[in-house]
N, C-alpha and C positions, 0 to 999 in steps of 0.2 A: 441250465446256468443262466443267471442274469447277464445281460449284455454289458453291464458295468462291472462285472467281476474282475478283480485285479489279476492280471496274468503276467508272470515274469518268465522270460525265455532266456536261458543262458547259452550263448553261442549264436553267431550270425553267419554260420556257414550254410550249406545247402539245406540241411534239415531245419535249422533255426529260422532262417529267412522264409522258407516255404511255409512253416507253421505260422509265423507272424502274419504272412500275407493271407492265408486262408482264414485265420481267425478274424482278421480285420475286415475281409470281404464279407464275412458272415455277420458283421455288425458289432463285434466286440470293440469297445472304445477305450479300454484301459490296459493297453499292452506295452510292456517295456522289454527291450532286448539289451542284454549286456554282452559285450564282446571285448576280450582281452587285448586284441590287436590294436595298436594305435592308428592303423590305417585300414581302409576298406577298398577292395575285398580283404578279408582277414588273411594275415600273412601265412598261417599254417592251414587254412582251409583247403581241402582238395579241390574245391570249386574255383579257387584263385589260380586260374590256369588259362593258357591260350585257348585250348579246345578240349572237348571230351566226346567220346564216341556216343552216338545216339543210334541204337539198334534194338531189335527185339529177340535176337538169338540168345537162348538160355537152355541149359540142360533141363531145367524145370519149366514145364508149360505154364505153371501158375505165374511166374515172373514174366514169361513171354507175353501173356495177356496184359499184365500191368504195364509192360513197356509199350505195347501198342496203344494203350490209353494215354500214356505220357506223350507218345509221338504225335497223337492227334492234338494234344494240348500245346505241343511245340509249334503248331501251325496257327495258334490263336494270336490275336493282335499283340499281346504283351511279349510273346516269346518268338514269334515268327522272324523278326529281323536277325536273330542270332542262330537260326537253324539252317543248315546247308545240306541238302540231300544229294551228296556227291556219290553215294553208293559205298559198298563195303566189300572189299576183297579179303576173304578169310580163307587161309590155306595153311598147309604144313610144308616145311621144306623136306627135301629127300631124306634128311637125317633125323626127322622128328621121332621122338619116342612114342610108344603105343598109347600112353596116357594122353598125349596131346592129340593124337588121331581120334581116339575115342571121344574126347571132349568135343571136338569139332563135329563129329557125326551126330552126337546127341543134340548139339545146338541146332544143326540143320533140321533134324527131325522135329524139333519144337515149332518150326515155322513152315515147313515144307508144304503141308496140306491146308494151311490157313488161307482163306480167300484173299486176304490182303497181299499175299505173296505170289499169287498166280501170275505167271509171266514175268516175275521179278528176279528169278534165280537162274543163273547160268553156271553149269558145271565147269570147273577148271581142271583139265587133265593134261594140258600141254603148255609149252611156252607160247604157242600160237594163240591159245585161248586167252592168256594174259595180255598178249599184244592187242587183242581186240578191245579189251575193256580199259587198258592202261597203256596206250601207245608210247607214253613218255618214258616208260621204264626200259632201260637198256641192258640190265644185268641178265645173267643166265636163267634164274628163277625156275628151276625144275620143281615146281610146287604143284600140289594137288589140293583141291578144295572147291570153292564156289565164289561167285560174285553175286551179291544181293543189291539190286538197284534201289530197294526201298529201305534206305538207311543213310547215315551220314554223320555229321558232327555238329556241335554247338560251340560258338564262341563263349567260353565258360565265364570268364571274369566279366565280360560285357553283360551276359545274361544275369549274373548275380547283381550287378549294379542296377540293372533295370528293375529287378524285383525289390531291391533296396529302395529305389526311388518310388516305386508303387506303394511300398509300406509306409513311407513318410507321407505320401499324399493321402493315405487312408488314416493318418493320425497316429501311427505307431511311433513310439519313442525309441530310438536306437542310441545307446551310449557306448562309444568305442573307448579303447584304453581303460577298460573297466574289468580287470581280472577278478574272478570270484575267489575269495579266500576260503569261505566256509558257507555251508547251508545252515539256516537257522531253524530251530524247532521249538515247539511248545508241546512237550510230551512226544507223541508220535505224529504230530501234525507239522508238516513243513510250512514255515511262515515266510519264506523268502531266502535271501542271501545277503552276505556282507562281502564287499570287495576288499582287495588287498590294501586299498587306501583307507579302509575303515568306514566306508559309506554303507548304510543299511538300506536294503530294498525290501519292503513288505509286500506280500502277495498271497492271494487265496489259493492260487495254483502256480506251481513252479515247474517249468519244462526244461529238462536237461538235454541240450543238443550240442554237446561239447566234443563230438568227434573222437579223435584218437587220444585226447587228453582227459577223457571222462574219468578215468581211474583216480586222478589227482583230487577230484571233488567228491566222487562217489566210490570209495574203496569197496563197498559191498558188491560192486560189479565183478570183482575178483577176476578169474581167468575166463569167464564166459565171453569177454571181449578183450582182444589183444591189439595193441597198436602195431601196425606194420607200415613200413616206408618202402616206396617203390621209386627207383631212379628215373629222373627226367633230364633230358639234354636237348640242345637245339643246335642248329647250324645256321649261321648268318649267310643268307643268299643275297645276291644283287637283285635289283628290280627285274632285270631281264631273266635271270635264273628263276625267280619266283613266278614270273609270267609264264615261263615254259612248263611249269608244273601245276598251273592253275586248273582246277577241276579234277585232279587225280582222285581216285577213291581213297577212303580211309583204308589203309593197307596193313594187314595183320597176319604175319606168319606166326602161328600159335607158339612155336618153339623158339622163335628168334626175337620178335618184338613187333612194334607197330609205329606208324607215322601218319601224318595228315598233309593235306595240301598246305603250302606256305601261308602264313598269316599275311593278308593283303596290305596291312599298314607297316608292319615291321620287317617283312620278308624273312621271318624266322620259320624254319622248318622244325617242328617238334618231333622228337623221336624217343621211344622208350623201349628198353630191353624187356624181354619176357622172362619173368622170374617169380619166385614164390613170395617175395617180400622179406624185409629185414625187421627184426624186432629190436627194441632198444631198452635193455634192462639195466642201463646205467643208473636208474633211479632206485634200484633194488628189486623187489619182487614183482613190480608192475611195469610192463612195457608201455612207454608213453611217447607221444610225438615230440619232436625237437631233439636236439643232441646235447649231451654234456661232454662232448669230446673237444679237446683243444685244437684249433680255435672253435669257439662256440657258434657254429653256423651249420647250415645244411647245404652249402654251395659246393658239393662234390658228388661224384659217383665213384664206386669202387672200380678198380682196373678190370675186373672180370666182366662188369656190365658195359664198360666202354668197349671192350673187345666184342661183346655181343652186338652192340650198336653198329660197329664197323663191319661186322659180318653181314648184318642185315642190309647195310648200304651196298656192300659189294655184290649182293644178290640182286639188288633192285636198281640202284643209282650209283654205279661204281665210280663215276667222276667225283662224287662227294665223299667217298669212303675214307679219305685221309684228311678231310677238312677239319679245322679246329672245332671242338665242341664248346659251346658257350651256354650260359644260363643253366648250368648244372644245379640240380637241387633234388630234394626228396618230396614226394607227394605222400601224405599220411592218410591212412584210413583205419577204421576200427573193424577188425575181422571177428566174425563169430565162427564157431566150429562147423556150422552147416550153411554158412553164407546167408542165413535168414536175418532180416532186420529184427530188432527188439523195439517195440512201441508199446509201452505198458506202464502201469503204476508200479512204483518200487514197493516190493512186499514189505509189510509192516509199517509203511508210512502213508500218511494221508496228504493229499494235495501235492504229490510229487510224481511227475511223469517223466519217463526217460525215453528218448528216441535215439537209437544208436545201431551199430552193426552194419554200417554202410557196405562193408566188405568189398570195396572197389567196384560197386555196381549201383551207385545211388544217384549220381549227378543227373542222369537222364530223367530221373523222377522229380526233378526240381519243380515242374509245374503242378505235380499231383501229390507228393508225399505229405505236404502240410495238411491236406484234407483228411488223411488217415490219422494224423496226430490229433486234429480237431475232434474227430469222432471219439477218440479215447478220452480226451479232456472233457467232452460233454457227457459221455455215458458213465465215466468213472470206472471203466473196465475195458479190457481187450477181449473181444469176442473170438478172434482168430488164434487158435493154438499155435500157429506158426510164429506169431509175433509176440508171444508172451515172454516174460522173464525166464531165462534159461539157467536156473539154479543148478550148479554142479557141473555144467558143461565146461570143456577145456579147449578153448580156441587155440591156445598155444601149441597143443599137441596134435591138432587135427591135420590130416592129409586132405587138403581141399582138392576136389576132383578136377577143377578147371584151372588150378594154378600149376604151372610147369616148374619143376625143380624142387628144391628143399629150402624151407625157411632158415635163415641164417641170422645170427645176432651181430650187431655192429662190432662187438669186441673182436670178432673173427676176421674183420676186414680193415682194421685200423691202418695196417701197412699198405693197403691198396688205394688209399684215398687219392683221387685225381681231381684237383680243383682248377677252376678257370684261372688263367694266368693273371688276370686283373684282380681277382680276389686274393691270390697269393701276394701280389705286389702291394695291395692295400694294407696287408697285415704285417708287412716287414717293418 
């Protein structure tokens, strides 16, 4: 491709930003990114978050290797300020189902013999083992699993902002508040897109990086990708409380949920329940991110998930178990049936590339995923069968091996919505 080829990227989340960054670094000078959110980081991007786990544990060794490459990139100058190698405590509670136990064992097996993890893994078989790696935890924690010191987390929104700034410095044009209404075609050739405001953007290559809202622009994706939301909540700590938990490992009971060390600026402790995800079929036959439930916001979590969060806290930090939850919201991802990404040309179309299927394990790849997209854009094909278009697959009906529980639609939990008090008050 000529370096002056016009490239249009739809979506400025993890996939879209990384793609723009890698293309610009490679010398492409005519790159435009359209993002529907009026603010940055994008409101519904999964990357717009306090923190995300950075680890190489996977049931599939293929992704374990890719994660190790990404972790090396997290230590490069652009990304290093946002990566914190606090370690990763991965366990199951005493009541964990067999599915959760099996998933943990497969994840451990994918890294156990790799040279990078020699001397980094400590078995966890007793409360005393946990006390050695996380002395701040005061709960009973009759957990079994392991502690991996070669892992941690990234300050997600900050890292996104850094990549955004790097893109701007490289000459990329980013237009926020620019929701795409339709793709434009000349025969079977995609020629760009038109925004909801009626502005037309022409391009030789269009890259769709629309996350969980992809189906609204590309209905051909059908059920091979399904939008799923996962609850997120926070606890507001005092400065002293946050300091007492500084340096704790990312802690994940596979059957209960996970949390991180408190954010050093806001003193918020982010905590997420373990569950299989919520679909959102209020739009009809396609599950899409965002809610059409009154009131139209995502500032809630269902009561069942709040109960899970409080159980996790009683096991680990019982003094916080009854504290108010704040900053409740949903984190949206695009699941595939096999948790594989889709990075490919759209069949039957020319000049149209799709990158999707983050399947709740993509943010760690922020430094590297754009390079994979760049390769497809330049070659005009996807060489890896794993990442090709998955015609006929049904992500909605799949039982994902590493997801605990059963996928539920929002219609089933309308009566359970628990919103932050300040949100409720603002809407009265």
